[in-house]
C-alpha positions in Angstrom: 28.7 -10.3 -18.3 25.5 -9.0 -16.6 24.4 -7.2 -19.8 24.5 -10.4 -21.9 22.9 -12.4 -19.1 20.1 -9.8 -18.8 19.6 -9.8 -22.5 19.5 -13.6 -22.7 17.1 -13.8 -19.7 14.7 -11.2 -21.3 14.8 -13.3 -24.5 13.5 -16.2 -22.5 16.7 -18.3 -22.4 16.2 -21.0 -19.7 19.9 -21.3 -18.9 20.2 -17.6 -18.3 17.1 -17.7 -16.0 18.6 -20.6 -14.1 21.9 -18.8 -13.7 20.2 -15.6 -12.6 18.2 -17.5 -9.9 21.4 -19.1 -8.6 23.0 -15.7 -8.2 20.0 -14.3 -6.3 19.9 -17.4 -4.1 23.6 -16.9 -3.2 23.0 -13.2 -2.4 25.6 -12.4 -5.1 25.8 -8.7 -6.0 25.6 -9.7 -9.6 22.2 -11.2 -9.0 20.9 -7.9 -7.4 22.4 -6.0 -10.4 20.5 -8.4 -12.8 17.2 -7.9 -11.0 17.8 -4.1 -11.1 18.3 -4.3 -14.9 15.3 -6.4 -15.8 12.9 -5.0 -13.2 11.3 -2.4 -15.5 10.2 -5.4 -17.7 8.3 -7.2 -14.9 4.7 -7.0 -13.8 3.2 -8.9 -16.8 3.0 -12.4 -15.4 -0.1 -13.7 -13.5 1.5 -14.8 -10.1 -0.5 -17.5 -8.3 0.4 -18.8 -4.8 -0.6 -22.3 -3.7 -0.6 -23.1 0.0 -2.2 -25.8 2.2 -1.2 -28.7 4.4 1.5 -31.2 3.3 -0.1 -34.1 1.4 -3.0 -32.1 0.0 -1.7 -32.8 -3.5 -0.5 -29.3 -4.4 2.2 -30.5 -6.8 -0.1 -32.9 -8.6 -2.6 -30.0 -8.9 0.1 -27.6 -10.2 1.2 -30.3 -12.7 -2.4 -30.7 -14.0 -2.8 -26.9 -14.2 0.5 -26.6 -16.2 -0.9 -29.1 -18.7 -4.0 -27.0 -19.0 -2.1 -23.7 -19.4 0.4 -25.2 -21.9 -2.6 -26.3 -24.1 -3.5 -22.6 -24.3 0.2 -22.0 -25.3 1.0 -20.1 -22.1 4.6 -20.0 -20.8 4.7 -21.3 -17.2 7.2 -21.1 -14.4 7.0 -22.9 -11.0 8.9 -22.1 -7.8 8.5 -24.7 -5.1 9.6 -23.5 -1.7 10.6 -26.1 0.9 11.8 -24.8 4.2 12.8 -28.2 5.6 15.2 -29.5 3.1 18.9 -29.4 4.0 19.9 -30.2 0.4 20.9 -27.1 -1.5 19.3 -26.7 -4.9 17.5 -30.1 -4.8 14.8 -29.1 -2.4 11.8 -31.0 -3.5 12.8 -34.3 -4.8 9.3 -35.8 -4.6 7.7 -32.8 -6.2 10.3 -32.7 -8.9 9.4 -36.2 -9.8 5.7 -35.4 -9.8 6.3 -32.4 -12.1 8.9 -34.4 -14.2 6.6 -34.8 -17.2 7.0 -31.1 -17.8 10.9 -30.9 -17.5 11.5 -31.4 -21.2 8.9 -28.9 -22.2 10.7 -25.7 -23.3 7.6 -23.6 -22.3 7.9 -24.7 -18.6 10.5 -23.8 -16.1 10.6 -25.5 -12.7 12.8 -24.6 -9.7 12.9 -25.7 -6.1 14.3 -23.5 -3.3 15.3 -24.6 0.2 15.7 -22.1 3.0 19.1 -23.2 4.4 18.2 -21.5 7.6 18.7 -17.9 6.4 16.6 -15.4 8.4 14.5 -13.5 6.0 16.6 -14.9 3.2 14.0 -17.3 1.8 11.3 -14.8 1.3 13.7 -12.3 -0.4 15.3 -14.8 -2.7 12.0 -16.3 -3.6 10.5 -12.9 -4.5 13.5 -11.9 -6.6 13.3 -15.3 -8.3 9.6 -14.7 -9.2 10.6 -11.3 -10.7 13.2 -13.0 -12.8 10.7 -15.6 -14.0 8.3 -12.7 -14.9 11.1 -10.9 -16.7 11.9 -14.0 -18.7 8.5 -13.8 -20.4 6.5 -16.3 -18.3 2.7 -15.8 -18.6 2.0 -17.7 -15.4 4.3 -17.9 -12.3 3.1 -20.5 -9.7 4.6 -20.3 -6.2 4.1 -23.4 -4.2 4.9 -23.6 -0.5 5.4 -26.8 1.4 5.8 -25.2 4.8 3.5 -23.0 6.7 6.1 -20.8 8.5 6.3 -17.0 8.4 8.7 -16.9 5.4 6.4 -19.1 3.3 3.4 -16.9 4.2 5.4 -13.8 3.2 6.1 -15.3 -0.2 2.4 -16.3 -0.8 1.4 -12.8 0.2 3.1 -11.6 -3.0 0.9 -13.5 -5.3 -1.9 -11.8 -7.3 -4.2 -14.7 -6.5 -3.8 -17.2 -3.6 -5.2 -20.8 -3.7 -5.7 -22.8 -0.6 -5.6 -26.6 -1.3 -7.3 -28.8 1.2 -8.2 -32.5 1.4 -11.3 -34.0 3.0 -10.6 -34.8 6.7 -7.9 -32.1 7.2 -9.8 -30.5 10.1 -6.8 -28.5 11.3 -7.0 -26.3 8.2 -10.6 -25.5 8.8 -9.7 -24.6 12.4 -6.9 -22.3 11.2 -9.3 -20.6 8.8 -11.9 -20.1 11.6 -9.3 -18.7 14.0 -8.2 -16.2 11.3 -4.7 -17.7 11.5 -4.9 -18.2 7.7 -5.8 -15.2 5.6 -8.9 -15.9 3.5 -7.5 -17.1 0.2 -9.0 -16.0 -3.2 -9.9 -19.6 -4.3 -10.3 -22.7 -2.2 -9.7 -26.2 -3.7 -10.9 -29.4 -2.1 -8.6 -31.9 -3.8 -9.0 -35.8 -3.8 -12.7 -35.0 -4.0 -13.8 -38.6 -4.5 -13.5 -38.9 -0.7 -16.8 -39.6 1.1 -16.2 -36.6 3.4 -15.9 -34.1 0.6 -19.4 -32.6 0.8 -19.2 -32.3 4.6 -15.9 -30.4 4.1 -17.3 -28.0 1.5 -20.2 -27.2 3.9 -17.8 -26.5 6.7 -15.7 -24.2 4.5 -18.9 -22.4 3.3 -19.7 -21.9 7.0 -16.3 -20.3 7.7 -16.5 -18.1 4.7 -20.0 -16.8 5.7 -18.4 -15.5 8.9 -15.7 -13.5 7.1 -16.3 -9.9 6.1 -18.2 -10.0 2.8 -16.2 -8.0 0.3 -16.8 -7.9 -3.4 -15.1 -11.2 -4.4 -17.0 -14.3 -3.4 -14.4 -17.0 -2.7 -15.2 -20.0 -4.9 -14.8 -23.6 -3.7 -13.6 -25.9 -6.5 -13.6 -29.7 -6.1 -10.7 -31.4 -8.0 -9.3 -34.8 -8.5 -5.9 -33.6 -9.6 -4.4 -37.0 -10.3 -7.1 -37.5 -13.0 -7.1 -33.8 -14.1 -10.8 -33.4 -13.0 -11.9 -29.9 -11.9 -8.7 -28.3 -13.2 -10.4 -26.5 -16.1 -12.8 -25.0 -13.5 -9.9 -24.0 -11.3 -8.2 -22.3 -14.3 -11.5 -20.5 -15.1 -11.9 -19.2 -11.5 -8.3 -18.0 -11.4 -8.8 -16.1 -14.7 -12.1 -14.7 -13.2 -10.3 -13.6 -10.0 -7.6 -11.9 -12.0 -10.1 -10.1 -14.3 -12.0 -9.0 -11.1 -9.0 -7.5 -9.3 -7.8 -5.8 -12.5 -11.3 -4.3 -13.1 -11.6 -3.2 -9.5 -8.2 -1.7 -9.4 -7.3 -3.9 -6.5 -4.5 -5.7 -8.4 -2.4 -2.5 -8.4 -3.3 -1.8 -4.8 -2.3 -5.4 -3.8 1.0 -5.1 -5.7 1.7 -1.7 -4.2 1.2 -3.1 -0.7 3.3 -6.2 -1.5 6.2 -4.2 -3.1 6.2 -1.8 -0.1 6.6 -4.7 2.3 9.3 -6.1 0.1 11.3 -2.9 0.2 10.9 -2.8 4.0 11.9 -6.5 4.2 15.1 -6.0 2.3 15.9 -2.8 4.2 15.3 -4.6 7.5 17.5 -7.6 6.5 20.3 -5.3 5.5 20.1 -3.2 8.6 20.2 -6.3 10.8 23.3 -7.5 8.9 25.0 -4.1 9.3 24.1 -4.0 13.0 25.5 -7.5 13.6 28.7 -6.5 11.8 29.1 -3.4 13.9 28.3 -5.3 17.1 31.3 -7.5 16.6 33.7 -4.6 16.1 32.5 -2.2 18.8 33.9 -2.8 22.3 31.4 -0.5 23.9 28.5 -2.5 22.5 30.2 -5.7 23.7 30.3 -4.1 27.2 26.6 -3.2 26.9 25.8 -6.9 26.1 27.9 -8.0 29.0 25.7 -5.7 31.2 22.6 -7.4 29.9 24.0 -10.9 30.6 24.9 -9.8 34.1 21.3 -8.6 34.5 22.4 -5.0 35.3 20.8 -3.7 32.1 17.5 -4.9 30.5 17.4 -5.9 26.8 15.1 -3.0 25.7 17.4 -0.3 27.2 20.4 -2.0 25.6 18.6 -2.0 22.2 17.9 1.7 22.6 21.5 2.4 23.4 22.7 0.2 20.4 20.4 2.1 18.0 21.5 5.5 19.4 25.1 4.4 18.9 24.6 3.3 15.4 22.8 6.6 14.6 25.6 8.7 16.0 28.1 6.6 14.0 26.1 7.5 10.8 25.6 11.1 11.7 28.8 12.3 13.4 
């Protein structure tokens, strides 16, 4: 079954891609086997992450960018990540509607993903999904995050280029940039640029950027009016420029190496935690340790040391 699924996915079959993503989302071993099989065929897609406050118009901007890329005959996939939705599979209803004009286009694949409260699960499933989209022959993979939690940041970190979308008057975002809470993105978009405060905001952003360490790439600020498609061509050009720059500098492979290493560590950490949790439930001595912590006779750090020592001795008798 997995063989034919992998073959269909590599041939660009939309249904095979959808099925593969569902398996990965459900943490099904068949999904992991599929990723393993197609992984050597990944790494070709340009992966772009879009982040920014809710209401900044990320979906509208992505919709306009899809239209631009499709005119160049590029295959596009979008993964929208919404941490708040309790509805499995139908995470981003509003965004799905905003991107709906592209649903019938065979060269576009759109998927939403909700966290369902799984610790570390969102980032892992999203990254595996991006790999499957890449393997299915997509030229561009757009990752859109609605939330600003750690899992969403982890996902955005895995993009080759990161776009921060802001709207005039969203002062919190400028504060976050100033405080270094937000990593400096590769491209900054000021959307809804017909607003009277647009130029003030651009000046503020330039001020923040001038304080950041000046490395080779100068972060461009692009003004867009996504609902009308204005500025989208310039954004596409800046993204192509950034990609050419990181490829020429050799930083694309460095960035991907760092991202893949953190992904390996992330998956290993998640699996170790699960294994530890499973062993905690079955080991009466560990239960006694936890009782000691609850009774305040043993501190949590000492208990953790004992738990680790116990699991090591169990693996190395």
